[in-house]
C-alpha positions in Angstrom: -2.6 5.3 -6.8 -6.4 6.8 -5.2 -8.1 3.4 -6.8 -6.0 1.4 -4.3 -7.4 3.5 -1.6 -10.5 3.7 -2.9 -10.3 -0.2 -3.1 -8.8 0.0 0.5 -11.7 1.9 1.5 -14.7 0.3 0.0 -13.4 -3.6 -0.1 -10.7 -4.2 1.9 -11.8 -2.4 5.1 -14.7 -3.8 5.6 -13.9 -7.1 4.8 -11.6 -6.7 7.9 -14.6 -5.2 10.0 -16.3 -7.8 9.4 -13.4 -10.6 10.3 -12.7 -8.9 13.1 -15.9 -8.8 14.3 -16.6 -12.5 14.0 -13.8 -12.8 16.6 -16.3 -12.4 19.4 -17.2 -15.9 19.0 -17.9 -15.7 22.9 -20.8 -13.7 22.6 -22.0 -15.8 20.2 -24.5 -18.6 21.3 -22.6 -21.9 21.4 -24.5 -23.6 17.9 -23.6 -20.8 15.8 -19.7 -20.4 16.8 -18.5 -23.0 14.3 -20.3 -21.0 11.8 -19.0 -18.3 12.7 -15.6 -19.2 12.7 -15.8 -20.9 9.2 -17.4 -17.5 7.9 -14.4 -15.7 9.2 -12.0 -18.1 7.7 -14.1 -17.1 4.2 -13.7 -13.8 4.7 -9.9 -14.0 6.0 -9.4 -15.3 2.1 -11.3 -12.8 0.3 -9.5 -10.2 2.5 -6.0 -11.6 1.5 -7.1 -11.7 -2.1 -8.3 -8.3 -2.2 -5.1 -6.7 -0.5 -2.8 -8.8 -2.9 -4.9 -7.0 -5.7 -4.2 -3.6 -4.0 -1.0 -4.7 -3.6 -0.9 -5.8 -7.6 -1.9 -2.1 -8.6 0.6 -0.5 -6.4 3.1 -2.6 -8.1 2.3 -1.3 -11.1 3.0 2.5 -10.3 6.7 1.0 -9.2 9.3 0.8 -12.3 9.4 -1.9 -14.6 11.9 -4.1 -14.0 14.7 -4.6 -10.8 16.2 -1.3 -10.1 19.8 -2.3 -8.2 20.8 1.6 -8.1 19.2 2.9 -4.5 19.1 6.7 -6.1 17.8 5.9 -9.4 14.5 3.9 -7.3 15.0 7.0 -4.9 14.3 9.4 -7.3 11.8 7.8 -9.5 9.8 7.3 -6.0 10.1 11.2 -5.6 9.2 11.8 -8.7 5.8 9.6 -8.1 4.8 11.0 -5.1 5.3 14.4 -6.6 2.7 13.3 -9.5 0.5 12.0 -6.5 0.3 15.3 -4.7 -0.6 16.7 -8.0 2.5 18.7 -9.1 3.9 18.7 -12.1 7.1 17.0 -12.0 8.5 17.8 -15.4 8.4 21.5 -13.8 10.1 20.4 -10.7 12.8 18.1 -13.0 14.7 15.1 -12.9 18.2 17.9 -12.0 16.3 19.1 -9.1 15.3 15.7 -7.2 18.8 14.0 -7.9 19.9 17.2 -5.9 17.5 16.8 -2.9 18.1 12.8 -2.5 22.3 13.8 -3.0 22.1 16.7 0.0 20.2 14.4 2.3 22.5 11.0 1.7 24.3 10.3 5.1 27.7 10.5 3.7 27.1 13.9 2.0 25.9 15.6 5.5 28.0 17.8 7.5 28.8 16.1 11.2 
């Protein structure tokens, strides 16, 4: 996930800043406005492509295949987050994660 954040900081954000800066067409001389508008559209396409690549990286962290069981998906997400934090997910254990998720289910909370 650090790779995605690095990509966001080094590529996506600067592209977005450049695209947003080009929105200030009123401050440009009239003869530059069409070129700035075209450049803004080009940067927008590149920015979207960079964001798509970032989403592909993030998707690679998701479980393989479609998970139809909410509890399984939630447990995977918690374990992935623990790994992201640098916590030894094996030490925490799946049983503990499942117990935590069970305790957080709306139907198990006391009213």
